[in-house]
C-alpha positions in Angstrom: 35.4 12.7 -6.4 37.9 9.8 -4.0 37.7 12.2 -1.1 35.0 13.4 1.4 36.7 16.2 1.4 36.3 16.7 -1.9 32.8 16.2 -2.6 30.5 19.5 -3.4 27.1 19.5 -3.8 26.3 22.9 -5.5 22.8 22.5 -6.2 22.0 22.4 -2.4 20.0 25.8 -2.4 21.0 26.2 1.1 23.9 26.8 3.0 23.8 23.1 3.8 24.5 21.8 8.2 27.2 19.8 8.9 25.1 16.1 9.4 23.5 17.4 5.6 27.0 17.3 4.0 27.4 14.1 5.8 24.6 12.7 4.7 24.9 13.5 1.4 28.7 12.0 1.1 27.9 8.7 2.9 25.2 8.4 0.0 27.1 9.2 -2.9 30.0 6.9 -1.6 27.2 4.1 -1.7 25.8 4.9 -4.9 30.1 4.6 -5.7 30.0 1.2 -4.2 26.9 -0.2 -5.2 25.0 -2.7 -3.1 22.6 -2.0 -0.6 23.0 0.5 2.5 20.2 2.2 4.8 20.7 6.0 5.8 18.8 7.5 8.7 18.0 11.0 9.0 15.1 12.4 11.8 12.9 14.1 10.0 12.9 17.7 10.1 16.6 17.5 9.4 16.1 18.2 5.3 16.7 14.4 4.5 14.3 14.4 1.5 16.7 17.4 0.0 19.7 16.1 1.1 18.5 12.3 -0.9 18.0 14.8 -4.2 21.1 16.5 -4.1 23.1 13.5 -3.4 21.7 10.8 -5.3 21.5 13.1 -8.5 24.8 14.8 -7.8 26.3 11.4 -8.3 23.4 10.8 -11.6 25.2 13.7 -13.5 28.9 12.8 -12.6 28.4 9.3 -13.6 26.6 10.4 -16.6 30.3 12.5 -17.7 32.2 9.9 -16.6 29.8 7.0 -18.4 27.6 5.0 -17.3 26.7 1.6 -15.8 27.1 -0.1 -19.2 24.0 -0.1 -21.8 21.4 -1.1 -20.7 18.8 1.1 -22.7 17.1 -1.8 -24.7 13.5 -1.5 -26.0 11.0 -2.8 -23.4 9.2 -4.5 -26.7 10.3 -7.7 -26.9 8.7 -11.3 -26.1 8.4 -11.3 -22.2 7.6 -7.6 -21.7 4.2 -6.5 -23.6 1.4 -6.0 -21.7 -2.6 -5.8 -22.1 -2.5 -2.9 -19.9 -2.3 -0.5 -21.5 -3.5 0.8 -25.1 -3.4 -1.4 -27.8 -0.4 1.5 -30.1 1.0 1.8 -26.9 1.8 -1.7 -26.2 3.3 -2.0 -30.4 4.4 2.2 -30.6 8.3 2.2 -30.8 8.5 5.8 -29.8 9.8 8.5 -32.9 10.0 5.9 -34.7 9.4 5.5 -38.3 6.7 3.4 -38.7 8.2 -0.4 -39.6 4.4 -1.9 -41.3 5.1 -5.4 -41.7 6.9 -5.4 -39.0 4.0 -4.5 -37.3 2.0 -6.5 -39.0 4.2 -9.4 -37.7 4.2 -8.5 -34.2 0.5 -8.3 -34.2 0.6 -11.7 -35.6 2.7 -12.8 -32.5 0.1 -12.0 -29.8 -2.8 -13.1 -32.0 -1.4 -16.7 -32.0 -0.7 -16.5 -28.2 2.4 -18.2 -26.1 1.6 -21.8 -25.1 4.5 -22.3 -23.6 4.8 -20.7 -20.5 6.3 -20.4 -17.5 4.9 -20.8 -13.6 6.0 -16.9 -13.1 4.6 -16.2 -16.8 1.0 -17.5 -16.4 0.8 -15.5 -12.7 1.6 -12.6 -14.1 -0.5 -12.3 -16.9 -3.2 -13.4 -15.1 -2.7 -10.8 -12.0 -2.5 -8.3 -14.3 -5.5 -5.3 -14.3 -7.4 -7.4 -18.2 -6.8 -10.6 -16.6 -8.2 -13.3 -18.6 -8.8 -11.1 -21.7 -6.7 -13.1 -24.2 -9.4 -14.1 -26.0 -11.3 -11.4 -27.0 -12.8 -11.3 -30.2 -14.4 -7.2 -32.1 -17.4 -8.2 -30.5 -15.9 -8.0 -27.4 -18.1 -9.3 -24.4 -17.6 -7.1 -21.7 -19.4 -4.6 -23.6 -22.0 -6.8 -24.0 -22.4 -7.3 -21.2 -22.2 -4.0 -19.7 -25.0 -3.0 -22.5 -27.3 -5.2 -20.3 -29.3 -3.2 -17.9 -30.5 -0.9 -21.2 -31.0 -3.1 -23.9 -32.9 -6.2 -21.9 -32.3 -9.4 -21.1 -33.7 -11.2 -24.0 -32.1 -9.0 -26.2 -28.9 -10.9 -26.0 -28.0 -15.1 -27.0 -26.8 -16.6 -24.4 -24.2 -17.9 -27.4 -22.3 -14.8 -27.1 -20.8 -16.2 -23.8 -19.7 -19.7 -25.1 -16.2 -20.5 -24.8 -14.3 -21.7 -27.5 -12.8 -25.3 -27.2 -9.9 -25.6 -25.7 -6.9 -28.7 -25.5 -6.1 -28.8 -22.4 -3.2 -31.8 -23.8 -1.3 -29.5 -26.1 3.0 -30.0 -25.9 3.4 -27.2 -23.4 0.2 -27.2 -22.2 -3.4 -25.8 -22.9 -4.6 -24.1 -25.5 -7.5 -22.8 -27.8 -8.4 -24.5 -31.1 -8.7 -21.6 -33.1 -6.4 -19.4 -35.1 -6.7 -16.7 -33.3 -6.4 -16.5 -29.5 -5.3 -12.9 -28.8 -7.4 -9.7 -29.3 -7.6 -9.0 -32.6 -5.8 -5.2 -32.6 -6.6 -3.3 -35.3 -5.0 0.4 -35.9 -7.8 2.6 -37.6 -6.0 5.2 -40.5 -6.2 7.9 -38.3 -3.7 6.2 -35.8 -1.7 5.2 -38.7 -1.4 9.5 -39.9 -0.9 10.3 -36.5 2.7 7.5 -35.8 4.5 9.2 -38.9 6.6 11.6 -38.7 7.1 11.9 -35.1 10.6 12.5 -35.3 14.4 10.1 -34.8 14.8 7.2 -32.3 14.6 8.3 -28.5 16.8 6.0 -26.6 16.3 5.2 -23.2 18.5 6.4 -20.4 21.4 3.9 -19.5 21.3 5.3 -16.1 17.8 6.1 -13.7 17.2 6.9 -10.5 14.1 4.9 -9.2 12.8 7.2 -5.5 9.6 5.8 -4.5 7.9 5.7 -0.9 4.5 5.1 0.6 1.9 7.5 -0.2 0.5 10.5 -2.5 1.6 12.8 -0.2 5.1 11.8 0.3 5.8 11.6 -3.1 4.2 15.2 -3.6 6.3 16.5 -1.1 9.6 14.6 -2.9 8.7 16.7 -6.1 8.3 19.9 -3.7 11.5 19.8 -2.7 13.4 18.5 -6.7 12.1 21.8 -7.3 14.2 24.0 -5.2 17.0 22.2 -7.3 18.6 22.5 -10.6 18.1 19.3 -11.0 14.6 20.0 -11.9 15.3 21.1 -15.3 18.4 20.1 -16.1 17.4 16.0 -15.7 14.5 14.8 -17.2 11.4 13.6 -14.6 8.2 11.3 -14.4 5.7 11.1 -11.9 3.5 7.8 -11.7 0.7 6.8 -10.0 -2.5 4.9 -9.9 -5.2 5.5 -12.5 -7.3 6.8 -9.4 -5.6 9.5 -9.0 -5.0 10.3 -12.6 -7.9 9.3 -14.2 -9.4 12.7 -16.0 -12.1 10.7 -17.3 -15.6 11.9 -15.3 -17.4 8.8 -15.7 -14.7 6.2 -14.7 -13.3 8.8 -11.8 -17.0 8.9 -10.1 -16.6 4.7 -10.2 -14.7 6.1 -7.0 -13.4 2.2 -6.1 -9.6 1.6 -7.1 -10.5 -1.8 -8.7 -13.8 -0.3 -11.0 -11.8 2.5 -11.9 -9.3 0.0 -13.4 -11.7 -2.3 -15.1 -13.9 0.6 -16.5 -10.2 1.4 -17.9 -9.0 -1.8 -19.3 -12.9 -1.8 -20.8 -12.7 1.3 -23.0 -9.4 0.6 -24.7 -10.7 -3.2 -25.9 -14.3 -1.3 -27.2 -14.5 -0.4 -30.8 -11.9 3.4 -31.9 -14.6 4.3 -34.4 -18.2 5.3 -34.0 -19.0 2.1 -35.9 -18.2 0.4 -33.3 -21.4 1.4 -31.1 -23.1 -0.8 -33.6 -23.0 -4.1 -32.0 -25.5 -7.1 -33.7 -26.8 -9.5 -31.0 -29.4 -12.2 -31.9 -31.1 -12.4 -35.0 -30.5 -9.2 -36.6 -31.2 -7.2 -34.1 -29.3 -3.8 -33.5 -28.3 -2.3 -30.7 -26.3 1.2 -30.6 -23.7 0.2 -26.9 -23.5 3.0 -24.3 -20.8 5.4 -23.3 -18.7 2.7 -21.7 -18.1 0.8 -25.6 -17.5 4.1 -27.5 -14.2 4.3 -26.0 -12.3 6.7 -23.9 -11.1 10.0 -25.7 -8.4 10.3 -23.6 -6.3 8.3 -25.2 -6.5 9.3 -28.5 -1.8 8.7 -30.0 -2.3 12.8 -31.0 -3.7 13.7 -28.0 -0.8 11.6 -26.0 2.1 12.5 -28.0 0.9 15.9 -27.2 0.7 15.3 -23.2 4.2 13.7 -23.6 5.7 16.6 -25.5 4.8 19.3 -23.7 6.1 16.8 -20.0 9.3 16.8 -21.7 9.1 20.5 -22.5 8.4 21.4 -18.7 10.3 21.2 -15.4 10.1 17.7 -13.0 5.6 18.0 -12.7 4.3 15.6 -9.6 0.7 13.6 -9.8 -1.3 17.0 -9.6 0.3 18.9 -12.0 -0.1 16.3 -14.9 -3.3 15.9 -13.8 -4.3 19.4 -14.6 -2.3 19.9 -18.1 -4.2 16.2 -18.8 -7.0 18.2 -18.1 -6.0 21.2 -20.4 -4.7 18.4 -23.0 -7.5 16.1 -22.6 -5.0 13.8 -22.3 -4.5 10.2 -20.3 -2.5 11.8 -17.5 -2.2 8.3 -16.5 -0.5 6.6 -20.1 0.8 10.5 -20.7 3.1 9.9 -17.7 4.3 6.0 -18.9 5.1 6.3 -22.3 8.4 9.3 -20.3 9.7 6.1 -18.4 12.4 4.5 -20.6 13.7 8.1 -21.0 13.7 9.5 -17.5 16.9 9.7 -15.9 14.4 10.0 -12.3 11.2 8.0 -11.8 9.3 9.0 -9.0 6.7 5.9 -8.3 4.7 4.7 -5.0 6.0 1.1 -3.6 3.7 -1.0 -5.3 4.7 0.1 -8.5 8.4 -0.9 -8.1 8.5 -4.1 -5.7 5.4 -5.6 -7.2 6.8 -7.7 -9.8 3.8 -7.8 -12.3 3.6 -3.9 -11.9 7.5 -3.3 -12.7 6.5 -5.7 -15.7 3.4 -3.5 -16.6 4.8 -0.8 -16.4 8.6 -1.8 -18.8 10.8 -0.6 -15.5 14.0 -1.3 -16.3 15.9 -2.0 -12.8 19.4 -3.5 -14.6 22.0 -1.6 -13.4 20.0 0.9 -11.7 19.4 2.9 -8.3 17.2 1.9 -6.2 16.2 4.7 -3.4 13.2 3.5 -0.6 11.9 5.8 1.2 10.2 5.3 5.1 12.1 1.5 4.5 11.4 1.6 8.1 8.2 -1.1 7.4 9.4 -2.4 3.6 9.7 -5.7 5.1 5.7 -5.6 6.3 5.0 -4.2 3.1 6.4 -5.6 1.0 5.2 -9.4 1.8 2.0 -7.8 2.2 1.8 -7.4 -1.2 2.2 -10.9 -1.7 -1.1 -11.9 0.7 -4.4 -13.3 -1.4 -8.1 -13.1 0.2 -11.1 -14.6 -0.5 -14.6 -14.5 1.5 -17.5 -16.7 1.9 -19.6 -14.7 -0.1 -17.5 -14.6 -3.1 -17.1 -18.7 -3.1 -20.3 -18.7 -2.5 -21.3 -16.5 -5.8 -18.9 -18.2 -7.4 -20.1 -21.4 -7.3 -23.5 -20.4 -7.9 -22.3 -18.9 -11.6 -20.2 -22.1 -12.1 -23.0 -24.3 -11.7 -25.6 -22.4 -13.5 -23.2 -21.9 -16.4 -22.1 -25.6 -16.4 -25.7 -27.3 -16.9 -26.3 -24.4 -19.6 -23.1 -25.2 -21.7 -21.9 -28.1 -20.6 -23.2 -30.1 -23.6 -21.8 -27.6 -25.9 -18.3 -27.9 -24.2 -15.1 -29.5 -25.8 -14.1 -31.7 -23.4 -11.1 -29.1 -21.6 -13.3 -26.7 -20.6 -15.6 -29.5 -19.2 -12.6 -30.7 -17.1 -11.4 -27.4 -15.9 -14.7 -25.9 -15.6 -15.4 -28.9 -12.9 -12.1 -28.5 -11.8 -12.8 -25.3 -10.3 -16.0 -26.1 -8.9 -14.4 -29.0 -7.1 -12.1 -26.0 -5.4 -15.0 -23.6 -5.0 -16.8 -26.1 -3.0 -14.2 -27.9 -0.9 -13.3 -24.0 0.5 -16.4 -23.9 1.4 -16.6 -27.0 3.3 -13.3 -25.9 4.6 -15.0 -22.7 5.8 -18.3 -24.4 7.4 -16.8 -27.0 9.6 -16.7 -26.0 12.9 -18.6 -23.1 12.3 -18.8 -20.7 15.6 -21.8 -19.8 17.7 -22.0 -16.3 19.0 -24.5 -15.8 22.7 -26.8 -13.2 22.0 -26.6 -12.5 25.6 -23.0 -12.2 25.8 -21.4 -8.6 26.7 -19.9 -7.0 23.2 -16.3 -7.5 23.5 -13.3 -5.3 22.1 -12.8 -5.6 18.2 -9.2 -6.1 19.1 -10.0 -9.2 21.0 -12.6 -11.2 18.5 -11.3 -10.0 14.7 -9.5 -13.5 15.1 -11.4 -15.6 17.8 -12.7 -18.6 15.1 -9.5 -18.5 13.1 -7.0 -21.5 12.6 -4.0 -21.7 10.8 -2.5 -24.3 7.7 0.5 -24.2 6.3 0.7 -24.4 1.9 1.1 -28.5 2.7 -1.3 -29.4 4.6 -4.4 -26.8 3.4 -4.1 -28.8 -0.1 -4.4 -32.7 1.5 -6.1 -31.3 4.0 -8.7 -30.8 1.5 -7.3 -33.6 -1.1 -6.7 -31.0 -4.0 -3.1 -32.0 -3.7 -3.1 -33.5 -7.1 -5.0 -31.3 -9.0 -2.8 -29.0 -11.1 -2.9 -25.3 -10.0 -0.4 -23.9 -12.4 -2.2 -25.2 -15.7 -5.0 -24.2 -14.2 -4.2 -21.2 -13.8 -3.1 -20.5 -17.8 -6.3 -22.0 -18.5 -8.0 -19.2 -16.7 -5.7 -16.7 -18.5 -6.0 -18.4 -22.0 -9.6 -19.1 -22.4 -11.3 -16.3 -21.2 -13.7 -18.0 -18.8 -13.7 -15.5 -16.4 -15.3 -12.9 -18.1 -17.6 -15.7 -19.7 -18.6 -17.0 -17.1 -19.5 -13.5 -14.8 -21.0 -12.5 -18.0 -23.5 -15.3 -18.3 -24.2 -15.1 -14.4 -24.3 -11.3 -13.8 -26.9 -11.3 -16.7 -28.7 -14.4 -14.9 -28.7 -12.9 -12.2 -29.6 -9.6 -13.5 -32.9 -11.2 -15.2 -33.6 -12.0 -11.4 -33.0 -9.0 -9.8 -31.0 -9.9 -7.6 -27.9 -7.8 -7.8 -28.1 -4.5 -8.4 -27.2 -2.3 -10.7 -25.5 1.1 -10.9 -26.7 3.9 -12.7 -24.1 3.6 -15.1 -25.5 0.0 -16.2 -22.6 -2.2 -14.1 -23.1 -4.5 -11.4 -21.4 -3.7 -8.2 -18.2 -3.8 -7.6 -18.9 -5.6 -4.5 -21.1 -7.9 -6.4 -19.6 -8.4 -9.6 -18.4 -12.2 -10.3 -15.2 -10.6 -12.2 -13.5 -9.1 -8.4 -14.6 -12.7 -6.6 -12.6 -14.6 -10.1 -10.0 -12.4 -8.9 -9.7 -13.4 -5.6 -10.0 -16.9 -6.6 -6.5 -16.7 -9.3 -4.9 -15.1 -6.8 -5.0 -17.8 -3.4 -4.6 -20.4 -6.8 -1.4 -18.6 -7.0 -0.4 -18.9 -3.7 -0.6 -22.3 -3.5 1.6 -22.6 -5.5 4.8 -21.0 -3.3 6.3 -23.2 -1.3 5.6 -24.5 1.4 7.7 -22.7 4.2 6.8 -19.0 2.2 3.5 -18.2 3.9 0.8 -20.1 5.8 -2.9 -20.2 5.1 -5.6 -19.0 7.3 -9.4 -19.9 7.5 -11.6 -17.9 9.3 -14.5 -19.1 9.7 -18.1 -17.6 9.6 -19.4 -16.4 13.2 -24.0 -17.2 14.0 -24.9 -14.0 15.2 -28.4 -12.8 15.6 -28.6 -11.7 12.0 -27.4 -14.6 10.3 -23.8 -15.2 9.7 -20.9 -13.1 9.4 -17.9 -12.7 7.6 -15.4 -15.9 7.1 -12.4 -16.3 4.9 -9.7 -18.2 3.1 -6.3 -15.9 3.5 -2.9 -16.8 1.9 -0.3 -14.4 3.8 3.7 -14.5 2.9 6.0 -14.8 5.5 9.4 -14.9 3.7 9.7 -11.5 2.1 14.2 -12.4 1.1 13.2 -14.0 -2.1 11.2 -11.0 -3.3 13.3 -8.7 -2.2 16.0 -10.8 -3.6 14.5 -9.8 -7.5 15.0 -6.3 -6.7 18.2 -6.3 -5.5 19.7 -8.8 -8.0 18.9 -6.3 -10.8 20.4 -2.8 -9.4 23.1 -1.4 -9.5 22.7 -0.1 -5.9 19.5 -0.1 -3.1 18.9 2.5 -0.6 17.0 2.1 2.3 16.1 5.6 3.6 13.9 6.8 6.6 14.0 9.2 9.9 14.2 6.0 12.2 15.1 2.5 10.9 16.8 1.5 13.8 17.2 -1.5 14.8 18.8 -2.4 11.9 19.1 -6.5 12.6 15.1 -6.5 12.0 15.0 -5.8 9.0 18.5 -6.9 7.1 17.6 -10.4 8.8 13.7 -10.5 7.2 14.8 -9.4 3.9 18.6 -9.8 2.9 19.7 -11.9 5.4 23.0 -13.4 3.6 24.5 -10.1 4.1 26.5 -10.4 7.3 25.8 -6.9 10.1 29.4 -5.2 9.4 29.4 -5.3 6.0 25.8 -3.4 6.1 26.9 0.6 5.0 24.4 2.3 7.7 24.8 5.9 8.3 22.1 8.1 10.8 23.4 11.7 12.0 21.8 13.6 14.7 19.3 16.3 15.6 19.4 20.2 13.6 17.6 21.3 16.2 20.0 22.8 19.5 19.2 20.1 22.6 17.1 23.3 24.4 14.3 22.6 21.7 13.6 19.4 23.2 11.9 17.6 26.1 11.6 14.2 26.2 9.5 13.2 29.5 8.9 9.8 30.8 5.5 10.1 33.2 5.4 7.6 35.5 3.4 8.9 38.5 -0.6 11.0 37.3 -1.2 13.8 39.0 -2.7 12.2 42.4 0.3 10.2 42.8 -1.3 6.6 40.9 1.5 5.1 38.6 0.9 4.7 35.0 0.8 1.2 33.6 -1.4 1.0 30.1 -0.5 -2.6 29.6 -2.9 -5.1 28.5 -4.8 -6.4 31.4 -4.4 -2.9 33.2 -5.1 -0.5 30.9 -8.8 -1.0 30.5 -9.0 -0.1 34.5 -11.1 3.3 35.1 -8.9 4.0 37.5 -5.8 4.0 34.8 -8.6 5.6 32.6 -9.1 8.8 35.2 -5.4 8.9 35.9 -4.8 9.7 32.2 -7.2 12.2 32.5 -6.3 14.2 35.1 -2.9 14.2 33.4 -4.2 15.8 30.8 -6.5 18.3 32.6 -3.2 19.0 34.0 -1.4 19.0 30.7 -3.2 22.0 29.0 -3.4 24.8 31.3 0.6 24.7 31.2 1.7 23.5 27.4 0.0 26.6 24.6 -0.7 26.3 21.1 -1.4 22.4 19.9 -1.2 19.1 21.7 -0.9 15.6 19.8 -2.0 12.5 22.2 -1.6 9.4 20.7 -3.8 6.3 22.0 -3.3 2.9 20.9 -6.7 1.7 18.4 -9.6 2.9 17.9 -11.5 1.0 20.4 -9.1 1.9 23.0 -9.7 5.9 22.0 -13.5 5.2 22.0 -13.1 3.7 25.3 -11.4 6.4 26.9 -13.1 9.4 25.6 -16.6 8.1 26.6 -15.7 7.5 30.3 -14.1 11.0 30.3 -17.2 12.4 28.9 -19.4 10.9 31.8 -17.0 11.9 34.0 -16.8 15.5 32.8 -13.1 15.5 32.2 -13.7 16.0 28.9 -15.8 19.8 29.7 -12.8 20.6 32.1 -9.9 19.6 29.2 -12.0 21.5 26.9 -12.7 24.9 29.4 -8.7 25.4 27.9 -8.2 23.8 24.6 -11.0 22.4 21.8 -11.2 18.8 20.9 -10.4 16.9 18.2 -10.5 13.2 17.1 -9.0 10.8 14.6 -11.4 10.0 12.1 -11.6 6.0 10.8 -12.3 6.6 7.7 -8.6 8.1 6.2 -10.7 10.3 3.6 -12.1 12.4 6.7 -8.4 13.1 8.3 -7.3 16.1 6.3 -11.2 17.6 6.8 -9.9 17.7 10.7 -6.1 18.4 10.4 -7.0 21.6 8.6 -9.8 22.5 11.4 -6.8 21.4 14.3 -4.7 24.0 12.8 -6.9 26.5 11.8 -8.3 26.0 15.6 -4.7 26.6 16.9 -4.4 30.1 14.8 -7.1 30.9 15.6 -7.4 30.4 19.3 -3.7 30.9 19.9 -3.8 34.4 18.9 -5.7 35.5 22.2 -9.6 34.0 23.2 -11.9 35.5 25.7 -12.8 32.1 26.4 -9.6 31.5 27.9 -9.0 28.7 25.1 -5.2 28.6 24.5 -5.0 26.0 21.2 -6.8 22.5 20.4 -6.1 19.1 21.8 -5.8 15.8 19.0 -6.8 12.3 20.2 -4.9 10.5 17.6 -3.9 6.4 16.5 -0.9 4.9 17.1 -0.4 3.2 13.5 -3.3 5.5 11.5 -2.6 8.0 9.0 -2.3 10.4 11.2 0.2 8.8 13.0 2.5 8.6 9.8 3.1 11.2 6.9 1.5 14.4 9.0 3.7 17.1 9.9 3.2 18.7 13.4 5.0 21.9 13.4 5.4 24.1 15.0 2.4 25.6 17.2 0.2 22.3 16.0 2.6 20.5 18.0 3.6 21.6 21.3 3.1 18.7 23.4 3.5 14.9 21.8 2.3 13.1 23.8 2.3 8.7 24.0 -0.1 6.3 25.9 1.8 3.3 27.2 3.5 1.2 24.5 1.4 0.2 21.5 2.4 -3.3 22.2 0.4 -5.8 18.9 -2.6 -7.4 19.9 -1.8 -11.6 20.4 -5.4 -12.0 19.0 -3.6 -10.8 15.6 -3.2 -14.4 14.0 -1.2 -13.0 11.3 1.1 -11.1 13.7 1.7 -14.5 15.8 2.4 -16.3 12.6 5.1 -14.2 11.5 6.8 -13.7 15.6 6.9 -18.2 15.3 8.4 -17.9 11.7 10.8 -15.0 12.2 11.8 -17.1 15.8 11.5 -20.4 14.0 8.9 -22.3 16.5 7.7 -25.4 14.5 4.1 -24.7 13.5 1.6 -24.9 16.0 -2.1 -24.2 16.4 -3.2 -21.0 18.2 -6.7 -22.6 18.4 -7.3 -25.9 20.1 -9.2 -27.6 18.3 -11.0 -28.6 21.6 -12.0 -25.4 22.6 -15.2 -24.6 25.0 -16.8 -22.0 22.7 -19.8 -22.1 24.9 -18.7 -18.3 25.7 -17.9 -15.7 23.9 -15.4 -14.3 26.2 -14.2 -17.3 27.1 -13.0 -18.5 23.4 -11.7 -15.0 22.8 -9.4 -15.5 26.3 -8.4 -18.2 25.0 -7.2 -16.5 21.7 -5.5 -14.1 23.3 -4.1 -16.5 26.3 -2.3 -18.6 23.1 -1.1 -15.5 21.2 0.8 -14.6 24.9 1.9 -17.6 24.8 3.5 -17.8 21.9 4.9 -14.8 22.8 6.6 -15.8 25.9 8.1 -19.1 24.2 10.0 -16.3 22.3 13.9 -15.8 23.1 15.3 -14.3 20.3 14.4 -13.1 17.1 10.6 -13.3 17.1 10.8 -11.4 20.6 12.8 -9.2 19.5 10.7 -8.5 15.6 7.6 -8.2 18.5 9.3 -5.5 20.8 10.5 -3.9 17.5 6.8 -3.4 16.0 6.2 -1.4 19.4 8.6 1.1 19.5 8.9 1.6 15.6 5.4 2.6 16.0 6.5 4.9 19.0 9.3 6.7 17.2 7.1 7.6 13.8 4.6 8.8 15.8 6.4 11.0 18.4 8.8 12.1 15.5 5.9 13.9 14.0 6.3 17.0 16.1 10.1 18.5 15.6 10.0 19.5 11.7 12.7 22.5 11.1 15.6 24.1 13.7 13.6 26.3 14.7 11.3 24.1 16.6 10.7 22.8 19.6 8.4 20.3 21.8 7.7 18.7 24.7 7.3 14.4 24.3 6.0 12.8 27.1 6.1 8.9 27.4 3.0 8.4 30.2 3.8 4.1 31.6 6.1 3.1 34.4 7.6 0.6 32.1 9.2 3.7 30.3 11.8 3.5 32.8 12.6 0.5 34.3 15.4 0.7 36.1 18.6 0.5 34.3 20.6 -0.9 36.8 18.1 -4.2 37.1 17.8 -4.4 33.2 19.3 -8.3 31.9 18.5 -6.7 28.1 18.0 -4.4 26.4 15.3 -1.9 27.3 12.3 -0.3 25.0 14.0 3.3 25.7 16.9 2.2 24.2 15.4 1.4 20.7 14.2 5.3 20.4 16.5 8.1 18.3 19.7 8.6 19.4 18.7 12.3 19.6 15.5 11.5 22.2 17.2 9.2 23.9 20.0 11.4 24.7 18.8 13.8 26.6 15.0 11.3 27.5 14.1 12.1 31.7 13.5 8.8 33.2 14.3 9.4 37.3 11.1 12.2 37.6 9.8 10.6 40.7 6.2 12.0 40.3 4.2 14.7 38.1 5.0 17.4 40.4 8.3 17.6 38.9 7.0 16.5 34.8 4.5 19.7 35.2 7.3 22.0 37.0 9.4 20.9 33.6 6.8 21.8 31.0 6.1 25.1 32.8 10.1 26.2 32.4 10.5 24.6 28.8 7.8 26.7 27.4 8.3 29.8 29.8 12.1 29.9 27.9 10.8 29.7 24.8 8.4 31.8 24.9 10.4 34.7 26.3 12.8 33.4 23.6 10.3 33.9 21.2 9.4 37.8 22.3 13.0 38.5 22.4 13.4 37.6 18.9 9.9 39.2 18.0 11.9 42.4 19.7 15.0 42.2 17.5 13.6 41.5 14.4 11.1 44.6 14.5 14.1 47.0 15.4 15.7 45.4 12.3 
């Protein structure tokens, strides 16, 4: 298959279009060559199906010729152990006669612990979901903490929370002075019986393809497309997801919060495996029956997990919903059942986080060596990647930690060894230092000041520091944070201090306890400790890798509100290189990847642009099926300007209302209008409601609004589409469809399809540049531009009024943006146009679809003859840019184009319908 003409893709279920064939050939050659490639194909062109057939055909052909090399080592050796799974899974060799002696050796090795860990391994251990659980005894302290509300505080002995003596001067760091550091893992006789006779050993697939995307719905769509091909039955496929999506234990699932679900799952794993574990000795001869949590998860029995795994192997590719359905029928955990398939799978489908986060990869046992990685929806890859490594701790969490640490130290200081005392005192010093930093120059807000846009005020009291500046400012640069993190991992201090603190809080009735007998996630000290550990880990990064944001609490009428420390990662090159360095090939795919320079510079700057394989195809729709128009003027002749300074004017909002009032009379079925933010959409909606414009719009179309809560989006979309289906058939009230007000960057602007009548017209209001008041954004711009660090907020800024402070913040942000002439400026503009491209790409979804796209702002129509450099419309997708009307003299011309466009398609549909009826 050397030449293009020889490449065939028989698995493609339809006759491919030429652009689809070109896409698959380019992908196939890219996988042969290896390295990084980028493939761009507009939404609606069959991109997913083309990726599947191109990549999996290459995989099948490669396997026939012999894979890239042996990489099928079993991930059971040192450095790949995972506390985030049941004990038996950690030590179980699939389908192999168990060697009891070898298993005992592994368990003994686990019990002895590891005292020579490097910084990365320490951090990984600490941030696995089971962080801090290295010192579990048979009497699990978490079980005690969870049982407290049910058994009464007086029945619990404080000695349960006493830390084992810790030697901080060990040869290679700290160590516990006792023989058994690790958990006391014991296989029950039932488990040993179940482990026997599972068949011959299975070898890990030597060549894998990892496909990842951002959302659960996108992964489901991929699996749906995969089932259209023969690969669904010919290859071993597994779909991975989060516990929240996979869990079938109703008592755990009802917790709702993903973090609480993770913690509860791990608690259930650590509980005893038989009925005897429900009885626990507490205090002087007292025995109490454990609650539901301490009896273990019935979905984790080995026989059931193996039964689920065997079921998965026999069936075609299953998505998350399928796995959950089968898991419920078998009473077996789909989360761990799917993980048991990873080592033998040819294709692993998983979310971004699971592949791009190093700790998640190691937790899942993903072997990227010589593999193929396909990252879909890669337009926001750089920002998504670095955001995974952000860390944040709030003032309320710090206050709670300080209370818990102080209380614990006062209670046990005379019983603790010198190592424990020293490290606990260090943690107390750190929490106090962080709180002191956040208490300096607390901003006072005048309650008589007028309310401001949330976009304007969210960073009004923020400042930034580099890591070194932060450490020196707090005088904590002499603290060995790596050893401190190692102590937090090995000593089990997180759960000892949290357990004792929660016990005291419960006894004093100062925290809310749920019906399940567990302190709520918001009040749990465990979450605070996790946040503290994340911040401490961030401070071990290189000084240039990120910045610390100090957001001080604001004094309001109801008291101090907000306040946090946040580490923001700025450099994604090092993180991405860990993935690229192992894989044979990495494919970045998406509907809109332009401009590719921004992604390249942020993730792999050493790769020369002319050596980066890039493919971009046109759209499959005919030119007459799309009408992109720049709308410079409204119906009354007012020029549209939705820049930051002008967009809130009553004149601009009224003119936009007149535009939509006219559009709904000429556009059939569904119209989607994108605003720059939720706050601006609310302002416009309220203004139109008072002026009567909403009533005029509602005479033709029913109005829907994107909800702020993502969980409510699905219901709104369903009702919106049902309304269009019903009203487009004819209505006695004169309605001809519906209109949806959406927000750029919201749930609707990415990953939602508005095919056919649901999206006959997309209206983009203005250029949605991010707010310059966003301190994280400005720091990223400065980093990309290469500017030396400056303080966004002047220390001498007069905080006398709310408005002055906010304007100062905005002006400082604008000043920095204006000083950018190179990559930083380009990055800021790219953010805007990427958002535009994602939003307007929601409409055209298949070859027969048609839609109008209106870019409402005079800035979209700048005279090309007067341009000194790139213009915003140059960054539109080629298939839109090539058909864009930019010179409409007035709204009358826009209205004429729209009327002509929809009249043509109405006649065409009638003709097609007549021809079909004759057949």
